[in-house]
C-alpha positions as CSV (number, residue, x, y, z in Angstrom):
1,M,-23.7,28.2,38.8
2,A,-24.6,31.8,38.0
3,A,-26.1,32.3,41.4
4,S,-22.7,31.9,43.1
5,L,-21.2,34.9,41.1
6,P,-22.1,38.6,41.6
7,P,-24.5,39.9,38.9
8,E,-22.0,42.6,38.1
9,L,-19.3,40.1,37.2
10,I,-21.8,38.1,35.1
11,A,-22.8,41.2,33.3
12,H,-19.2,42.1,32.6
13,V,-18.6,38.7,31.1
14,L,-21.8,38.7,29.1
15,G,-20.8,42.2,27.8
16,A,-17.9,40.7,25.9
17,L,-20.2,38.3,23.9
18,A,-21.4,38.8,20.3
19,P,-25.1,39.5,20.0
20,A,-25.9,35.9,18.9
21,R,-24.1,34.5,21.9
22,L,-25.6,37.0,24.3
23,L,-29.0,36.0,23.0
24,A,-28.2,32.3,23.4
25,S,-27.0,32.8,27.0
26,R,-30.6,33.7,27.9
27,A,-31.5,30.0,27.5
28,L,-29.1,28.7,30.1
29,C,-30.9,29.7,33.3
30,A,-33.3,32.2,34.7
31,S,-30.7,34.4,36.4
32,L,-28.6,34.6,33.2
33,R,-31.8,35.4,31.2
34,I,-32.5,38.4,33.6
35,I,-29.0,39.7,33.3
36,A,-28.7,39.1,29.5
37,E,-31.8,41.1,28.9
38,C,-30.3,44.3,30.5
39,D,-30.4,47.3,28.2
40,S,-26.8,48.2,29.1
41,L,-25.6,45.0,27.5
42,W,-27.5,45.5,24.3
43,R,-27.0,49.2,23.8
44,P,-23.5,48.9,22.4
45,H,-24.6,46.3,19.9
46,C,-27.6,48.4,18.8
47,E,-25.6,51.6,18.5
48,A,-23.0,49.8,16.4
49,R,-25.7,48.3,14.2
50,W,-27.9,51.3,13.7
51,R,-25.6,54.3,14.2
52,P,-25.7,56.5,11.1
53,A,-22.5,56.5,9.1
54,R,-20.4,59.6,9.4
55,D,-21.5,60.8,5.9
56,D,-25.1,60.2,6.9
57,A,-24.6,62.1,10.2
58,E,-23.2,65.1,8.2
59,L,-26.3,65.0,6.0
60,L,-28.6,65.0,9.0
61,A,-26.8,67.9,10.7
62,P,-28.4,71.3,10.5
63,P,-26.7,73.7,8.1
64,P,-24.1,76.1,9.5
65,R,-25.5,79.4,10.7
66,A,-24.8,82.4,8.4
67,R,-22.8,85.2,9.9
């Protein structure tokens, strides 16, 4: 099934999945496993999960320079 579609189209569809569904899609076939393991599909989920909150980001920012 997946072999008849362009990998870019499959990646686009997989990109709409929640992390648990994306992980489960790896078990369907070898070609889906390869595509589902692409960093570009996981990056948004990782950034959403581990991105510092705005207040935390402000705490981590360097102090303003004195004039």
